[in-house]
TORPAFI-438752 format. One line per 10 residues: number of its first residue (from 1); for each residue x, y, z of C-alpha. Coordinates in steps of 0.05 Angstrom, whole numbers. Layout:
// TORPAFI-438752
NUM) X Y Z | ...
This chain:
// TORPAFI-438752
1) 0 0 0 | 28 69 -19 | 56 111 39 | 10 172 43 | 63 211 81 | 113 202 25 | 59 220 -25 | 47 285 12 | 122 298 14 | 123 295 -62
11) 65 344 -66 | 99 390 -15 | 163 388 -56 | 127 409 -120 | 91 464 -82 | 157 490 -55 | 190 488 -124 | 133 528 -153 | 155 585 -108 | 222 586 -143
21) 210 571 -217 | 157 560 -270 | 122 493 -276 | 150 476 -344 | 221 482 -317 | 210 435 -259 | 232 363 -272 | 213 299 -237 | 286 293 -215 | 282 361 -181
31) 217 342 -146 | 252 279 -121 | 311 317 -94 | 267 368 -59 | 226 310 -29 | 290 275 -6 | 278 211 -45 | 300 176 -109 | 269 191 -176 | 245 119 -181
41) 205 128 -117 | 167 185 -149 | 141 139 -203 | 117 90 -151 | 66 142 -129 | 55 181 -194 | 61 160 -267 | 82 229 -291 | 95 302 -271 | 25 319 -296
51) -4 269 -247 | 34 303 -190 | 7 371 -211 | -64 343 -215 | -57 313 -145 | -30 379 -117 | -90 417 -146 | -138 366 -118 | -107 367 -49 | -105 443 -46
61) -180 451 -57 | -206 386 -28 | -245 416 30 | -290 466 -6 | -304 416 -61 | -321 361 -11 | -368 410 23 | -404 421 -43 | -410 346 -56 | -445 334 11
71) -498 387 -4 | -532 346 -58 | -551 293 -6 | -584 342 42 | -653 337 11 | -686 366 73 | -655 433 54 | -686 475 -1 | -653 463 -69 | -643 538 -77
81) -609 543 -10 | -563 485 -29 | -547 519 -95 | -527 582 -57 | -483 540 -10 | -451 505 -70 | -437 573 -102 | -406 594 -37 | -362 532 -38 | -342 551 -109
91) -324 621 -84 | -284 591 -26 | -246 546 -73 | -228 605 -118 | -206 644 -57 | -163 585 -35 | -131 582 -104 | -115 656 -102 | -85 648 -32 | -41 590 -52
101) -23 619 -120 | 33 663 -92 | 87 639 -140 | 142 689 -156 | 124 734 -215 | 198 737 -233 | 208 662 -241 | 138 640 -262 | 120 652 -334 | 52 673 -359
111) 48 605 -394 | 61 570 -328 | 8 609 -291 | -42 596 -348 | -26 522 -345 | -39 519 -270 | -104 558 -278 | -127 510 -332 | -114 451 -285 | -151 486 -228
121) -212 506 -268 | -218 438 -301 | -215 404 -232 | -265 452 -201 | -317 447 -256 | -312 372 -265 | -317 359 -190 | -375 406 -176 | -417 391 -238 | -448 325 -212
131) -468 357 -146 | -500 417 -179 | -534 374 -231 | -565 332 -176 | -590 393 -139 | -621 422 -202 | -653 355 -220 | -684 350 -150 | -714 420 -158 | -743 400 -225
141) -772 335 -197 | -805 374 -141 | -836 422 -191 | -797 481 -161 | -764 497 -228 | -767 473 -300 | -709 458 -348 | -696 402 -397 | -620 398 -391 | -598 400 -318
151) -527 375 -331 | -516 426 -386 | -544 481 -341 | -498 460 -284 | -437 462 -330 | -455 531 -359 | -465 560 -289 | -400 531 -263 | -360 556 -322 | -385 627 -312
161) -375 624 -237 | -306 593 -241 | -280 642 -292 | -309 704 -258 | -291 685 -187 | -222 661 -207 | -213 730 -239 | -149 713 -276 | -171 691 -345 | -216 752 -354
171) -193 802 -300 | -252 844 -276 | -267 895 -223 | -312 876 -165 | -368 916 -197 | -360 881 -264 | -360 813 -230 | -423 831 -191 | -457 854 -255 | -439 789 -292
181) -465 746 -235 | -529 786 -229 | -539 774 -303 | -527 700 -294 | -578 697 -237 | -629 734 -279 | -619 685 -337 | -625 626 -289 | -690 652 -260 | -722 665 -327
191) -696 602 -359 | -719 556 -304 | -787 589 -290 | -765 611 -220 | -797 675 -193 | -753 736 -200 | -712 747 -137 | -712 674 -116 | -638 665 -132 | -617 737 -122
201) -579 721 -58 | -534 672 -93 | -484 723 -118 | -447 720 -52 | -394 770 -73 | -368 803 -10
């Protein structure tokens, strides 16, 4: 059975190296040296450098995403309340990414930052989509809203949220972000036959 402590040491090593240089200039050998183990040991835990990066992204934002996943099962809570809580988890995850993304602007290239953002956004959207889809489906089944494509709706909402809350791919002021999310909420309400104002509190931008 893999040693989880050593696995975390590898992830810690990559995280430390990212403070010093861009992701494309970090080799598996360097990660091994930083972790204090042989290169062969790295491949026992991860098949490639990309796999190490994916694991680091997953570990960094595990808590807010796990919180979101548990919401779908809380059927005693209103679907709209759970949507708001999931959106808050998305916001928390974006805040966590911004907090951890303190790599040196001198050593980290724009391409490296874009690469990490792509990994982060892909992970966030793919992990939250099933939970949001289930919540939307439950609202439809209860007659609280109407929409024919809950999975597609969940993906669209998460893409907009992730991009706007991450605020790196399309940098925006707080006012611009609020306006975009208000527009998203308005479209959601009209498109799902929900009374205007029902989802207004979901913007959660503070």
